[in-house]
N, C-alpha and C positions, 0 to 999 in steps of 0.2 A: 614066085612069091615072097621069096627072101627080098627082094628088093622093096618090092609093094610096101612090105611091113616096115623093112628099114626105114623110105622115104615118109611113108606117114606117122612113124615113130619120131623123125627129126622134125617133119612138118609140125606136128605137137609140141615139142619142145620151143618151138620159136613162137608158136604163137603169144599173141602180147596178154598177157594176165589183166584181171581187175574190168573186163571189159563186158558195159553191163547187159543183159540178154539180148533184150527188148527192141534192143537198134538192126537196124536191116544191113545187107551187105557191103553197100556205098561208103557208109555212115561206120560201121565197123572195120572198112578199110582206113578209113579217115584217122580212126579213133586210135588205133592200135598203132601212128607213127607218133603221137601226143600222148598215150599211156604211160604212166611211170609206172615201173618195174621197181622193187630194190636195188636192184642193180644198178640201174639209171639213173634214178636219184638220185644215191650214195656216189655215183660219178659227176652230178650233176655240183653236187655237194662240195666235192673236192675241188672241180671247176672254180666253183666261187671260193672256195678258202684260198685257191693257190694266188688268185686275181690280186685276193686283198693282205697276201702276206708281206708284198715291199711296204706298206704304206701303215701298217699297224700290226702291233706283239700277236704271239702267237695265238690261236683259240680257246677260248679258257672252258670250263665246264659250262657254263650257262649256254655256250654254241651248239652241243652237242644235246643238249637238254631239250633245245627249240628245233633240231634236226632231225630228232627221235621221234618229240610230238607232230611235227610234218610228217613224218615218215609211217606215224602211228595214225595220219588223219587220213591220206592214199590208201592203204591199206583200208580201211574202214569205207570207202567213199565219199568223205569228208569232202574232201577235192581232190580238182580233177589236176590234170599236167599244168594247165597253165596258173592256175591258183598256186598250185604247189611253188611255183617257181617263183613268182609272184612274194609268197609270201615270204621263200626264203632270202632273196635279195630285198626284201625293207629290213627284213631280221639283220642282215650282214650290214647296210649300209647301218643303222644307229649304232651298232656295235662299234664301227670301223670313226663314226663322230663319237664315242665314248673313247674310247683308246687315244683319238689324237689329244682329244681335252686331256686325258689323264696324263699321258705324255707330254704336252705344254705345262702343266704344272707345275709334273718334277724336274723339265730342265727350268723353270723361274727359279723353282726352291733351292735348287743345287749351282746356281751360276755363281761365279767365282765372286766376294767381294760386294752383295746386295748390300743396295742404299737402304739403308734405314731410317724410318722418319724420322721427322725432325718433332720436338718437342716443346711446345707452347709458342708455337710459330703460325698465324694466319698465312705464311705465304705457302702452308701445305693443305690449305684446303681446295676444297671441288672452286673451279673459275668459277661454278655461275653463282657464286656464294659472295654476301658479302663480306668485303675484305677489312674486317677491324684487326687490325695491325697488334692492336696492345688490349682488348679490349679485355682477355682472360687471363690477361694479368698482373690488371685492375680489379676484377672482379664484375667488371659491369655487361650489360648484360646489349649495349653497342654505345658505338662513339657517339660520344654527348658534344664534340665541338665541330658539325659540321657545316661546310659551307653553303648548302642550300637553304635557303626559309623552310621553316616545319611552324605552322602555327603549332603545333602541337605543345612545341618544349618553349614555347613564347616567353619571357620573363615579364612579369607586367612593375617594369620601375614606378616611379612615377608621374615621369616625363611618358611614359606611353603610354600610360592610364588617362591620360591629359587627350592624347595626339587623339587616342581609338574614342573618348566622350565625342572630344569634336566630330570625329568624324559622326558618328551616331546623331549627334544632334542635329550636322546639318542634312540628311538623309529623311529623318524622322518631321523637324519643321518645313520638310520641303524646299531646299532651301536652292535657290538657281545654280550657285557654285560654290562648289569645298575646296578647300587648298590646304592642302597638306605639304610641307617642306621638311629637308632634314638634310643633315650631311649623310654620303658617299657610306653604305653598309648601316645606319643606323637604325634598321629595321622597319623600316617604310612601308617594302612590299609585305612582312610577314602582317603588318599590321593588316592590311589589304587583303591576304589572302584568309585570315582570321575572318575578316568582315566578312568575306564570297561564303564562307565555312557554314557562317549565321544566318542566312538573307532569306527570309520567307521566298513561299513558291509564285507568292502575285508580283514579285520583280525580278523583269525582266533588264538584265545584268550587259550592255558592251564593252569588252577591256581592250582597250588598244596601247600596247607598247613600245610603236612605233613609227606614228603619225608621222607624215612628211609630202611632201609636195605642192601642188596646185590646190585651188579649192576642189574641184573633180575628184582628186587624189583623197582627199581628209573625205568624200562626204560615200565614198568606195572603203575607206579604213573603216569607218561608222557602219555601214550599210553590212560589211562581212564581219564584224563585230555583232553583228547582231542575227545573224543568218539568212540574211536576206541578198536578192539578187542584187550585180551592182556589174552589168556588164563592163567593159572596159569601153565600147565606142558609144557609149549613153551620152548624153548632152547632161549639161550641169541642173539643167531645169528636169529632165524625165526625175534625174536620182536625186530630185529634192523632194519631187511630188511625189516617187516611193517612201522617203521618209518618213514626209507628212501625214501618209495613209497611214505607212504603220505606228506612228505615232499615237494616232487618234483609234485605229482600233483597238491598241495595247489600252487605252484608255478606256475605252467602252465596255471591255472586259473587266475592268477594274485593277488594272496591272500599272506599275508604276516602269516606268521605264530608266535606266540611268545607265551614264556612259564615265567611264571611270579608262586617265589618261593616264599612264605610268612612264614615267619619264621624261613628264610634262616640262622641263627645264630645256628639252629640245625643237620645242613648237616656236614656230616663229611668230613675230609682231600680229603678222594676217594670218596670221593660224587660230591665234586667240579670237583676232577679230572675229572670224570665222565663227567660232564657237559662241561666242555670243551673241550671232546673231540667231543660234539654230534656238537659244531663251526666249525670243522670240512669240515665237510658237505658244509658250505657255501665254495664256489670258485670264485676268484676275482671280479667280479661285483654284481656277482648272493648270493644272500644274502635269503637263506633257510627259516632259523632259526636265532629269538635274542631271547634272556634271560635275565629277570630283577628280581635280587637275594633284595628284602625286609627286612632288620632285624632288628636285636640290636646289640650295638656298639660290642661285642665279634665277631661278620662277619667282620667286618673294619678288626682288628685285624689277625682272622684267616686268610684270605685271602693276607696278608700282609708279609706272613711267609715265609723264606725262599726257602722252597719246593713246593710253589704256585706263585712261580714269571709268571710262564707262562700262571698262571690264572691272577695273578693280569695284567699283558700286554696286556689282552684285554679285560681289563674292560678300556672303553672308555667313561662313565661318572658318575661317581658319588656325592655321598650328604651325608649329617648328618645334619639331621634332631635336632636342637637345642630345650631347653625348652624355655618357656617364658619368658618374665622378667615384673618385679610389673608391669610397665604402661599395656605392650601388654595384661595379666590377666584381667587389673579393661575392657581393651577394648572389649576383648573376653567379660565375664559376658556379658557386654553390649549389644552386637550382639547378644548371646542365647540370651537374656529374651527380645527381637526386634524383633528375628524369632518367638518366639513363644503370640506374641500380645502387649509383653509390653509398653506402654508409656513415661516407665522413667527409669532409672537403681535403683533398687530394692534391691541394696547392698549398702552403705554409703562406704566411701572411704577406713577409716577406714579398712571396713570388709575386702575387697577388699585388702589390703595388708595383713591383717591375713591371708585370703587364698594365698597368695602366698607366704609366709612364711611356710605354712605348709605343700602345698604342692611343691614348688621350680618351682612349672608354668608347673608341669605336664597338658596335656588339661585333663586328663581324670579323676587325680587325684581333680584337678580341679571342675569333673562337677559331685564324686561323695559330695565335702564338701558342694558347693553348695547347691545341692538338699537335704542335711542333713538338711543344715541352714534351705532352708527355709518350711522342718518340721516341725525344732523346732519352728517358729516366727508364723505359721497357727496357734499352739495348743498354743501360747501365744495371738493371734487374732493381730498380731503386720502386720502393713501394708510393713515394711521396715525390713530387716534382719540387724542387727548391728552385730558393731565386740564384744557385749555381746552375742548375742545369740553365734556365732561363735566359740567363745570360751568356750559355753557350752555345745556344742559341743565335743568336744575337751579336754574338761572333764569328761565329758560323757566315752571315750572310744567309741561312738558309728562309727567314721571317722577310719575305719584300717588299713588306712594309715599313721596315726597320728604320731606325732616324728620329731626325726630329720632325714630329709630327705637327703637319701644317694644315689642318682644314681645307677640302674643294680641291686639292693635289694629285687626289687618289684617282684611279681609275672606275667608269663607270659599274654602275650599280648592277 
């Protein structure tokens, strides 16, 4: 009896705790293997802690608090074995990430010879932001002398006003051909962009900047600029039929179609003659197509050839955009600075004169030289660009357009 009593007592001690009474025998047997006793729970917790010891600092009081909370949940039967293990594991993973982050921050702060950020330097800004080297130094909102044509910063000199007026005149009076020429970098593309920006919704624009090749290829360029299909294997007759039907369709809807050819000085005599043939689509007062040609001075000379006199007679509006004079260059520099947030002209009067002498009054060259001069002034901690600074830019050869100004010798626009 004693042995039976001892065995029963030991069996009672080994019996798993916190097993619901409503379970049948098989379920109780399965649950007994997974049930979490206080002793087993603490064993599991120590095991998890031991696995994390090598990769993180010692467990803090917060870990003990969560362990106690899990243990109390087990005792009150709100968590079973699997839930308790999952909750402990998730908590330990979170703590590991937090500790590793703090350790990384500590190592970085305690590293020898930390690199201090430089002051007043555009190079320390994020690489995905605009790199404005000297803007903060001069109190500007942006670089004032960008080489990219920007219609929002256009300076309306008397020459630019007349050129734009002729552009508008040609379009409003249904001129078959409008011709605008000017030196490289004189601002022709900027005027075009301003024109496109202010076009009405009933005007369909086709902008072609690199048309070249045979008659069929010219028609393909034109159709593609108007978002019309232009198959490579299509015949000239098929392409012209598509083009003519498009013009008639737009005219029937009350729309106007304008083809603008930028860099038109590159067009051959044959191409210009083909463009003249396009205007034959117009009949009487019905204007289905208008052409605007913009290019360098060579374009004007080409159009005046004897064998292109028929083309020249259809040019109803034309203008040649001249370079700026010295007074206009000074006003142009001040305008660009004001548009960028400057409260005064940062270039001295003698500096503006040297800018004119070195650039010949070409806006693009003025922008390039002024931009480089402001970089030089920034490196010398100067708040005003002087003639000496600009001369240094020229002497160093940093300004590629430096030297005796010769119209027509610059790179293509």
